[in-house]
KEKE-3310 file (N, C-alpha, C; in steps of 0.2 Angstrom, whole numbers, plus 5000, padded with zeros to 4 digits):
npx = (4956:4968:4964:4955:4964:4972:4962:4960:4972:4972:4961:4965:4976:4970:4962:4972:4978:4967:4965:4977:4975:4964:4968:4974:4975:4967:4950:4944:4934:4934:4944:4961:4977:4994:5010:5026:5042:5053:5068:5060:5048:5032:5015:5002:4986:4971:4954:4943:4930:4929:4940:4951:4966:4978:4994:5005:5019:5031:5041:5058:5062:5051:5044:5039:5027:5030:5024:5021:5026:5038:5043:5047:5052:5062:5054:5063:5071:5065:5065:5077:5076:5068:5057:5049:5036:5032:5037:5029:5016:5018:5018:5006:4997:5001:4997:4984:4976:4969:4978:4984:4996:5015:5023:5032:5030:5017:5005:5005:4993:4988:4998:4996:4983:4985:4994:4986:4974:4979:4984:4973:4969:4967:4979:4985:4998:5005:5015:5019:5026:5026:5013:5009:5006:5015:5023:5037:5052:5066:5077:5085:5099:5100:5095:5083:5066:5050:5032:5015:5005:4991:4981:4981:4972:4960:4960:4967:4961:4950:4956:4957:4945:4933:4922:4912:4910:4907:4895:4887:4885:4889:4888:4898:4903:4916:4926:4937:4945:4956:4968:4976:4976:4968:4968:4956:4953:4963:4960:4948:4950:4956:4946:4936:4942:4941:4928:4917:4906:4910:4902:4903:4915:4923:4927:4930:4930:4931:4942:4947:4956:4959:4954:4937:4923:4907:4891:4875:4869:4866:4875:4887:4894:4896:4905:4911:4911:4919:4931:4935:4936:4948:4957:4959:4961:4951:4939:4922:4906:4889:4878:4867:4871:4884:4900:4916:4928:4942:4956:4969:4979:4979:4983:4996:5001:5000:5005:5015:5015:5014)
npy = (4838:4838:4832:4842:4852:4847:4846:4859:4863:4855:4861:4874:4872:4866:4877:4886:4880:4879:4893:4897:4889:4895:4908:4922:4928:4921:4917:4904:4901:4909:4911:4906:4913:4914:4922:4917:4921:4915:4914:4905:4918:4913:4912:4905:4898:4893:4887:4884:4880:4873:4865:4866:4872:4885:4887:4900:4903:4916:4924:4928:4940:4947:4963:4971:4982:4991:4992:5007:5017:5014:5011:5001:4984:4969:4953:4943:4951:4956:4951:4955:4969:4975:4973:4957:4957:4969:4966:4955:4961:4970:4961:4955:4966:4971:4960:4961:4955:4949:4944:4933:4934:4933:4918:4913:4921:4919:4918:4906:4899:4901:4895:4881:4878:4881:4871:4859:4860:4862:4850:4843:4848:4850:4853:4865:4870:4885:4892:4908:4914:4903:4902:4912:4924:4934:4948:4950:4961:4970:4981:4997:4994:4981:4972:4960:4961:4959:4961:4961:4953:4959:4949:4944:4951:4946:4932:4930:4935:4926:4915:4918:4920:4918:4906:4906:4919:4925:4919:4926:4938:4952:4969:4983:4999:5010:5022:5035:5045:5053:5064:5058:5051:5036:5027:5021:5013:5004:4997:4992:4983:4973:4969:4965:4953:4945:4940:4949:4962:4977:4992:5005:5018:5031:5048:5058:5074:5074:5069:5054:5047:5033:5018:5015:5005:5004:4998:4989:4983:4970:4964:4965:4954:4946:4935:4942:4956:4955:4951:4962:4971:4966:4965:4979:4985:4991:5002:5000:5006:5010:5010:5012:5007:4995:5001:5006:5016:5024:5030:5041:5032:5021:5027:5030:5017:5012:5022:5029:5042:5056)
npz = (5309:5302:5290:5286:5283:5273:5263:5261:5256:5244:5237:5235:5227:5216:5212:5209:5198:5189:5187:5181:5169:5163:5161:5152:5134:5125:5122:5121:5112:5100:5086:5087:5086:5083:5082:5077:5077:5071:5063:5048:5049:5055:5055:5064:5066:5072:5072:5084:5083:5071:5071:5062:5055:5050:5044:5040:5031:5030:5018:5021:5014:5013:5015:5029:5035:5048:5065:5076:5067:5062:5049:5035:5036:5032:5034:5040:5048:5058:5071:5077:5077:5087:5101:5105:5106:5099:5086:5083:5083:5073:5062:5062:5060:5048:5040:5042:5053:5068:5083:5096:5102:5103:5100:5110:5121:5126:5139:5153:5154:5141:5133:5137:5133:5119:5116:5119:5111:5098:5095:5091:5080:5062:5052:5039:5029:5022:5010:5008:4997:4988:4986:4978:4984:4987:4980:4971:4969:4963:4971:4968:4971:4968:4978:4983:4987:4994:4993:5000:4988:4978:4978:4991:4999:4995:4997:5009:5022:5023:5029:5042:5048:5061:5065:5075:5077:5064:5063:5071:5065:5067:5066:5064:5068:5064:5071:5069:5080:5080:5073:5064:5048:5041:5051:5055:5044:5045:5057:5053:5043:5051:5059:5050:5045:5055:5055:5057:5052:5045:5044:5043:5041:5048:5053:5068:5077:5090:5100:5109:5123:5128:5119:5115:5116:5111:5114:5114:5130:5129:5120:5126:5133:5122:5110:5100:5104:5116:5110:5103:5114:5120:5110:5106:5117:5125:5134:5139:5135:5136:5122:5108:5096:5089:5091:5087:5095:5090:5099:5105:5111:5102:5091:5094:5095:5082:5073:5079:5083:5094)
capx = (4959:4973:4960:4953:4970:4974:4957:4961:4978:4970:4956:4969:4980:4965:4960:4978:4978:4961:4966:4982:4973:4959:4970:4977:4972:4962:4943:4942:4929:4935:4951:4967:4982:5000:5016:5032:5047:5057:5066:5056:5042:5027:5008:4998:4980:4966:4947:4941:4923:4930:4946:4955:4971:4982:5001:5008:5026:5032:5048:5062:5063:5044:5044:5033:5026:5030:5020:5024:5029:5046:5045:5047:5058:5061:5052:5068:5075:5061:5067:5083:5074:5064:5054:5046:5029:5032:5038:5023:5011:5019:5017:4998:4994:5003:4993:4977:4973:4970:4982:4984:5003:5020:5022:5036:5028:5011:5004:5005:4986:4987:5002:4994:4978:4987:4997:4981:4970:4982:4985:4967:4968:4969:4983:4987:5003:5005:5021:5016:5029:5024:5005:5008:5004:5020:5026:5045:5055:5073:5079:5091:5105:5100:5092:5077:5062:5044:5027:5009:5001:4984:4977:4981:4966:4954:4960:4970:4956:4946:4959:4957:4938:4931:4915:4907:4909:4904:4888:4884:4883:4889:4889:4902:4905:4923:4927:4944:4944:4962:4970:4980:4971:4969:4968:4949:4953:4968:4956:4942:4953:4957:4939:4932:4945:4939:4921:4912:4905:4911:4897:4904:4922:4922:4931:4926:4935:4931:4947:4947:4963:4959:4949:4931:4918:4900:4886:4869:4871:4864:4880:4893:4897:4896:4912:4914:4913:4924:4937:4936:4939:4954:4962:4960:4962:4946:4934:4915:4901:4882:4875:4862:4874:4890:4904:4923:4931:4949:4959:4977:4983:4979:4987:5003:5003:5000:5009:5021:5014:5012)
capy = (4844:4836:4831:4848:4856:4844:4847:4866:4863:4853:4866:4880:4870:4866:4884:4889:4877:4882:4900:4897:4886:4899:4915:4923:4932:4918:4916:4897:4900:4912:4909:4907:4915:4916:4923:4914:4925:4911:4914:4911:4921:4909:4914:4899:4900:4888:4889:4878:4877:4868:4860:4867:4877:4887:4890:4904:4905:4922:4924:4933:4946:4951:4969:4972:4989:4990:4997:5013:5021:5013:5010:4994:4980:4962:4949:4940:4955:4959:4949:4959:4976:4977:4968:4952:4959:4974:4962:4951:4966:4972:4956:4954:4972:4971:4955:4963:4950:4949:4938:4933:4935:4930:4911:4912:4926:4918:4916:4899:4896:4901:4890:4875:4877:4880:4864:4854:4861:4862:4843:4840:4852:4848:4859:4866:4874:4889:4897:4914:4914:4898:4902:4918:4930:4939:4951:4951:4965:4971:4988:5000:4991:4974:4968:4957:4963:4957:4964:4957:4954:4961:4943:4943:4954:4942:4925:4930:4936:4920:4910:4920:4921:4914:4903:4908:4927:4926:4917:4931:4943:4958:4975:4987:5006:5011:5029:5037:5052:5056:5068:5054:5048:5029:5022:5017:5008:4999:4993:4989:4977:4967:4967:4961:4947:4940:4938:4954:4966:4984:4995:5012:5020:5038:5052:5062:5078:5073:5064:5051:5044:5026:5016:5014:5000:5006:4993:4988:4979:4963:4962:4966:4948:4942:4934:4947:4962:4954:4951:4969:4974:4963:4967:4986:4987:4997:5003:4999:5010:5008:5014:5008:5003:4993:5006:5006:5023:5024:5036:5043:5026:5017:5031:5029:5010:5011:5027:5031:5049:5058)
capz = (5308:5297:5284:5284:5281:5267:5259:5259:5251:5238:5234:5233:5221:5210:5210:5205:5191:5184:5186:5176:5163:5160:5161:5145:5129:5121:5125:5120:5108:5094:5083:5091:5082:5086:5078:5078:5074:5068:5056:5046:5053:5054:5058:5065:5068:5072:5074:5088:5080:5065:5072:5056:5056:5044:5045:5035:5031:5027:5016:5024:5011:5013:5018:5033:5037:5055:5070:5079:5062:5061:5042:5032:5037:5030:5040:5043:5052:5063:5078:5079:5077:5092:5106:5101:5105:5094:5080:5081:5082:5066:5057:5062:5058:5041:5037:5043:5057:5075:5085:5103:5105:5100:5103:5116:5126:5128:5146:5154:5152:5133:5131:5139:5129:5113:5115:5119:5106:5092:5094:5089:5074:5055:5049:5032:5028:5015:5009:5004:4991:4983:4984:4974:4988:4988:4974:4972:4965:4965:4972:4964:4972:4967:4983:4981:4992:4993:4997:4999:4982:4979:4979:4998:5002:4993:5000:5016:5027:5024:5033:5049:5051:5067:5063:5080:5076:5058:5063:5075:5061:5071:5062:5068:5065:5066:5071:5071:5084:5080:5067:5059:5043:5039:5057:5055:5039:5047:5061:5050:5040:5055:5061:5045:5044:5061:5054:5058:5046:5046:5040:5043:5043:5048:5058:5073:5079:5098:5102:5115:5124:5127:5114:5118:5113:5113:5112:5118:5135:5127:5116:5130:5134:5116:5109:5096:5108:5120:5106:5102:5120:5121:5104:5105:5124:5125:5139:5136:5137:5133:5116:5104:5090:5091:5088:5090:5094:5091:5102:5105:5112:5096:5086:5096:5093:5074:5069:5083:5084:5100)
cpx = (4964:4970:4958:4958:4972:4969:4958:4967:4976:4965:4960:4973:4976:4963:4966:4979:4973:4962:4971:4979:4968:4961:4973:4973:4966:4956:4941:4937:4930:4942:4957:4973:4988:5005:5022:5037:5052:5065:5065:5050:5036:5021:5004:4992:4975:4959:4944:4934:4924:4936:4951:4960:4975:4989:5004:5015:5028:5040:5052:5063:5056:5045:5038:5033:5025:5025:5024:5028:5036:5048:5044:5053:5057:5059:5057:5072:5071:5063:5073:5082:5071:5061:5050:5038:5027:5032:5031:5017:5011:5017:5009:4995:4995:4998:4985:4973:4974:4975:4982:4991:5008:5021:5026:5034:5020:5011:5004:4998:4985:4992:4999:4988:4980:4990:4991:4977:4973:4984:4979:4965:4971:4973:4985:4992:5003:5011:5018:5019:5026:5017:5004:5005:5009:5022:5033:5047:5062:5074:5084:5097:5105:5097:5085:5072:5055:5038:5021:5006:4994:4979:4976:4974:4960:4954:4963:4965:4952:4949:4959:4950:4936:4923:4910:4905:4906:4896:4884:4882:4883:4891:4893:4904:4912:4924:4934:4943:4951:4963:4974:4975:4973:4968:4961:4950:4958:4964:4951:4944:4954:4951:4936:4936:4943:4932:4916:4912:4906:4906:4898:4912:4922:4927:4927:4932:4935:4936:4946:4954:4962:4953:4943:4927:4911:4896:4880:4872:4870:4870:4887:4897:4898:4904:4915:4916:4919:4931:4939:4939:4946:4959:4964:4961:4957:4942:4927:4911:4894:4880:4871:4866:4881:4895:4911:4926:4938:4952:4967:4981:4984:4983:4994:5005:5004:5006:5015:5020:5012:5006)
cpy = (4843:4835:4838:4853:4853:4845:4855:4867:4861:4858:4872:4878:4869:4872:4887:4886:4879:4889:4901:4895:4891:4907:4916:4927:4928:4916:4909:4896:4903:4909:4911:4908:4917:4918:4920:4918:4922:4913:4906:4912:4916:4912:4907:4901:4894:4890:4883:4876:4872:4863:4860:4873:4879:4889:4893:4905:4911:4922:4929:4939:4950:4957:4971:4979:4988:4995:5002:5017:5020:5011:5003:4990:4973:4958:4945:4944:4958:4957:4952:4966:4979:4972:4963:4954:4964:4970:4958:4955:4968:4967:4955:4960:4973:4966:4957:4958:4952:4943:4939:4934:4932:4923:4910:4917:4925:4916:4909:4896:4896:4895:4883:4873:4877:4873:4859:4855:4860:4854:4840:4844:4849:4854:4859:4871:4878:4893:4902:4915:4909:4899:4909:4924:4935:4941:4953:4957:4967:4979:4990:4997:4984:4969:4966:4958:4961:4961:4960:4958:4956:4955:4942:4945:4950:4935:4925:4930:4930:4915:4912:4922:4916:4912:4906:4916:4928:4924:4922:4937:4950:4964:4980:4994:5007:5019:5031:5044:5055:5060:5064:5050:5040:5025:5018:5012:5003:4994:4989:4983:4971:4965:4963:4954:4942:4937:4943:4958:4974:4988:5003:5014:5027:5041:5056:5067:5078:5068:5061:5048:5036:5024:5014:5009:5002:5000:4992:4983:4971:4960:4962:4960:4944:4941:4939:4954:4961:4953:4958:4972:4972:4966:4974:4989:4993:4997:5002:5004:5008:5013:5009:5004:5001:4997:5006:5013:5022:5030:5037:5037:5022:5021:5030:5022:5009:5016:5030:5039:5051:5063)
cpz = (5302:5290:5281:5280:5274:5261:5256:5254:5244:5234:5232:5227:5215:5208:5206:5198:5186:5183:5181:5169:5159:5160:5154:5140:5125:5125:5125:5115:5101:5091:5087:5086:5085:5081:5081:5074:5070:5069:5054:5050:5050:5058:5058:5068:5067:5074:5078:5086:5075:5066:5065:5057:5050:5047:5039:5036:5027:5025:5020:5021:5010:5018:5022:5035:5044:5059:5073:5074:5061:5054:5040:5034:5035:5036:5043:5048:5058:5070:5081:5079:5082:5097:5102:5101:5100:5087:5078:5080:5075:5061:5056:5059:5050:5037:5038:5047:5064:5077:5093:5106:5101:5104:5110:5122:5128:5136:5147:5152:5144:5131:5132:5134:5121:5111:5114:5113:5099:5090:5091:5082:5067:5052:5042:5032:5021:5016:5005:4997:4986:4981:4980:4977:4990:4981:4975:4967:4967:4966:4968:4965:4971:4972:4981:4988:4990:4996:4995:4992:4983:4981:4987:5001:5000:4997:5008:5022:5029:5029:5040:5052:5056:5065:5068:5079:5070:5059:5067:5071:5064:5066:5066:5064:5068:5065:5073:5074:5084:5074:5062:5054:5042:5045:5057:5050:5041:5052:5058:5046:5044:5058:5056:5044:5050:5060:5055:5052:5048:5041:5040:5045:5043:5053:5062:5076:5087:5100:5109:5116:5123:5122:5118:5113:5115:5110:5116:5124:5133:5123:5120:5131:5128:5114:5105:5100:5113:5117:5105:5108:5121:5116:5104:5112:5126:5132:5135:5139:5133:5127:5112:5098:5092:5087:5092:5089:5095:5093:5101:5106:5106:5091:5087:5094:5086:5071:5073:5085:5091:5100)
residu = (MET:LYS:TRP:ALA:PHE:LEU:ILE:LEU:ILE:PHE:LEU:PHE:THR:LEU:TYR:SER:LEU:LEU:SER:THR:LEU:TYR:SER:GLY:GLU:TRP:ASP:GLY:ARG:SER:ARG:PHE:THR:VAL:VAL:ASP:LEU:GLY:PRO:PRO:VAL:THR:VAL:SER:SER:PHE:ASP:PRO:ALA:THR:HIS:LYS:GLY:ILE:ARG:LEU:VAL:LEU:PRO:ASN:GLU:LEU:GLU:VAL:VAL:THR:SER:GLN:GLY:ARG:GLY:LYS:LEU:PRO:ALA:GLY:SER:LEU:VAL:ALA:ALA:GLY:SER:ARG:SER:TRP:ALA:ALA:GLU:SER:VAL:ALA:SER:TYR:LEU:GLY:ILE:PHE:HIS:GLN:GLY:GLU:VAL:SER:GLN:LEU:GLN:TRP:GLY:ASP:LYS:LEU:ARG:TRP:TRP:TRP:ALA:SER:ARG:GLN:THR:GLU:TRP:ARG:SER:VAL:ASP:LEU:ASN:GLN:ALA:GLY:LEU:VAL:ARG:LEU:ARG:ARG:THR:ALA:ASP:GLY:GLU:GLN:VAL:GLY:GLU:LEU:ALA:PRO:LYS:TRP:GLU:GLN:VAL:GLY:PRO:GLU:TRP:PHE:THR:SER:LEU:VAL:ILE:ALA:GLN:ALA:ARG:LEU:ALA:VAL:ARG:VAL:ILE:ASN:THR:THR:PRO:VAL:ALA:GLY:LEU:ALA:ALA:THR:ALA:ALA:ARG:GLU:ILE:GLU:SER:SER:GLY:MET:GLN:VAL:VAL:GLU:VAL:SER:ASN:SER:PRO:ASP:GLU:VAL:ASP:ALA:CYS:GLN:ILE:ALA:SER:PRO:PRO:SER:LEU:ARG:LYS:SER:VAL:GLY:VAL:GLN:LEU:LEU:LEU:ARG:GLN:PHE:HIS:CYS:ASP:TRP:LYS:GLU:ARG:ASP:GLN:LEU:THR:LEU:TYR:LEU:GLY:SER:GLN:TYR:ARG:ARG:GLN:ILE:SER:GLY:GLU:ASP)
# end
């Protein structure tokens, strides 16, 4: 009886540890990207398929177009301007990339896997200023501010592509069902940086509330579709073509409009 009780305790403990280890936002196969609000703000990302990672250092004066329609703020001021999750979301959206969270707010499973996997990663550090990826200017009152240089759209997304997703060659249609212009283009930018191909960006008058991912059943469990479901907080439905329908929840997240 005593041994049976000890075995049950052991199995329960093992189950709890495994549940903690494999819980979280990261799927263990695609790229793992986190934002550290610093200062300075740093974006770290590695691909488990290649064991290579990139660390981007954002200059404090870089003006980030923030989420929820709250305007532009210097990267160095984000941490004091709102919640850490909002600030991290703003940074990722401005760069046009997916991310799994702000480093201090990761779930325990993600923290453990980040610590373990990052130790086996070959890291490269890039200062956006020194790399010529930030264009600096002075405002009318003499303050120096920066914005992403056009070159970013050419080289930046390549650093955040997931090999396993790129190899799947998924083609995605992105449809904005809200009256706010530009949402589909914003989402398409992030999707393409992950390694998927956006083949259509369009609008629909039939607005949905929650985001929806439509795909053939054979793709539902694929890495790419699962990534879209998590990143956009979508419901899934069956359709012949892989399609992302953006609704009012995404509109509020990006523009802040009700």
